[in-house]
VEXBADREN-628628 format. One record per residue (C-alpha): x, y, z. Coordinates in pm, whole numbers, padded with zeros to 5 digits, always signed. Layout:
N
XYZ...
This chain:
229
+05677+00611+01391+05749+00252+01493+05858+00347+01846+05562+00582+01885+05320+00311+01778+05484+00061+02015+05447+00302+02309+05085+00366+02217+05018-00008+02193+05176-00077+02534+04974+00201+02696+04656+00077+02529+04708-00279+02651+04791-00151+02999+04470+00049+03011+04267-00257+02913+04443-00464+03177+04364-00197+03434+03995-00203+03348+03987-00582+03364+04159-00576+03702+03903-00328+03833+03617-00540+03704+03745-00858+03869+03885-00710+04191+03614-00460+04282+03476-00685+04555+03348-00485+04851+03087-00687+05043+02816-00954+05006+02443-00978+04965+02273-01260+05152+01980-01307+04913+01662-01472+05041+01362-01544+04820+00995-01553+04913+00870-01874+04742+00510-01762+04667+00651-01497+04432+00967-01672+04313+00759-01974+04215+00530-01766+03998+00822-01726+03760+00992-02065+03791+00859-02423+03821+00925-02508+04185+00920-02843+04362+00761-02847+04709+00887-02508+04829+00903-02458+05206+00678-02224+05401+00957-01981+05478+01212-01757+05310+01467-01960+05115+01833-01877+05069+01898-01790+04706+02265-01711+04740+02558-01529+04894+02653-01282+04623+02970-01069+04620+02911-00712+04505+03115-00398+04454+03060-00073+04643+02790+00028+04395+02593-00292+04452+02673-00464+04123+02717-00841+04146+03057-00982+04054+03168-01293+03871+03519-01426+03819+03500-01668+03528+03877-01727+03540+03834-01970+03830+03684-02223+03592+03409-02479+03637+03342-02607+03988+03286-02979+04051+03064-02985+04360+03045-03364+04392+03419-03403+04347+03497-03129+04600+03234-03175+04869+03077-03508+04776+02875-03667+05055+03038-03474+05340+02841-03335+05633+02848-02997+05457+02623-03137+05187+02364-03227+05449+02383-02873+05586+02334-02732+05237+02033-02956+05173+01873-02829+05491+01965-02461+05478+02021-02388+05108+01782-02608+04910+01714-02556+04544+01357-02463+04456+01403-02551+04090+01692-02790+04026+01614-03161+04061+01978-03214+04161+02083-02953+04416+02450-03010+04329+02384-02841+03995+02234-02545+04178+02529-02505+04413+02774-02535+04125+02583-02259+03948+02586-02034+04255+02962-02070+04294+03040-02016+03926+02793-01730+03881+02847-01554+04214+03080-01714+04469+03381-01703+04239+03350-01323+04225+03512-01281+04569+03887-01336+04620+03897-01448+04984+03736-01792+05004+03759-02122+04827+03433-02309+04756+03412-02505+05083+03473-02192+05292+03221-02000+05082+02944-02255+05135+03021-02278+05506+02995-01900+05534+02660-01898+05352+02519-02164+05586+02647-01985+05896+02481-01660+05787+02155-01828+05688+02129-01991+06030+02165-01653+06197+01867-01500+06014+01497-01547+06080+01319-01302+05854+00975-01452+05906+00982-01410+06284+01138-01065+06251+00856-00944+06026+00583-01113+06230+00698-00935+06546+00618-00608+06370+00279-00729+06248+00389-00798+05890+00225-01125+05792+00225-01331+05470-00149-01305+05418-00175-01101+05100-00182-00768+05283-00010-00461+05140+00233-00276+05368+00439+00042+05323+00794-00040+05215+00914+00148+05523+00748-00115+05744+00969-00389+05596+01277-00172+05633+01202-00066+05990+01133-00425+06095+01473-00552+05977+01723-00266+05988+01788-00267+06365+01878-00638+06357+02037-00693+06017+02102-00343+05889+01914-00156+05620+01802-00416+05360+01767-00398+04985+01426-00525+04869+01322-00652+04528+00968-00700+04399+00796-00860+04103+00575-00622+03909+00686-00352+04150+00468-00462+04439+00500-00839+04515+00778-00910+04764+01027-01130+04582+01360-01114+04765+01525-00957+05067+01893-00878+05030+02086-00836+05354+02429-00681+05324+02725-00858+05486+03082-00740+05537+03366-00861+05315+03460-01132+05566+03108-01278+05541+03065-01249+05917+02869-00940+06017+02556-00781+05880+02589-00420+05770+02347-00166+05629+02321-00167+05251+02448+00165+05119+02240+00440+04963+02299+00323+04606+02184-00028+04692+01872+00092+04870+01790+00319+04577+01815+00026+04336+01509-00142+04489+01251-00263+04238+00968-00210+04486+00712+00069+04496+00603+00249+04812+00368-00034+04912+00457-00404+04904+00223-00703+04904+00335-01000+05114+00164-01293+04931+00044-01597+05117+00073-01963+05024-00201-02225+05020-00096-02585+05068-00267-02845+04849-00213-03214+04790+00114-03301+04611+00256-02951+04633+00163-02588+04665-00041-02331+04483+00033-01965+04534-00215-01679+04578-00161-01312+04643-00504-01230+04789
């Protein structure tokens, strides 16, 4: 009885360890997530958002498109690691926070919540990769070339897909209330270098309906006010 119980216990612990390993090592590729401020800022108090798509994050995902987090890496001290280096200036320019008053808190959050879920890069490399990818993308110009403008017009979801897929691969789109364009997720290979098409499961997980409204922004004194018409 004692030996049998011991064997059962060892097998049980091994099975748990296996599941944990799968959960923390299932990294497959990335999402380069870009938010559209007129919709993002309906949900969160923003401070002077720019008139363009804003990088939300570089998120590691598994092959099913579920985001990953590796809490075992511990808390990340952005100031102590990157401080006032030139990389910080690049982050301020290309990966600003729409909400946090101190962007360092935002970048710490992005590493701890998302960046730590991939096993290949340390924080500095991760942030450099995110900046490099962000610089290579111009969603606004890409959509405008196909006549998709941020003026409150509603477009078929296929228009957004067709406009971007030949350049960046098939995207994954998310919407607020099912119809307001909120974020565009571009899939990136596991080396964080090349854009790839998001797979069928990821495309199917869109929160958008068949038609998507591309809300416009109206600049006012001391900030912005957002309208969808």
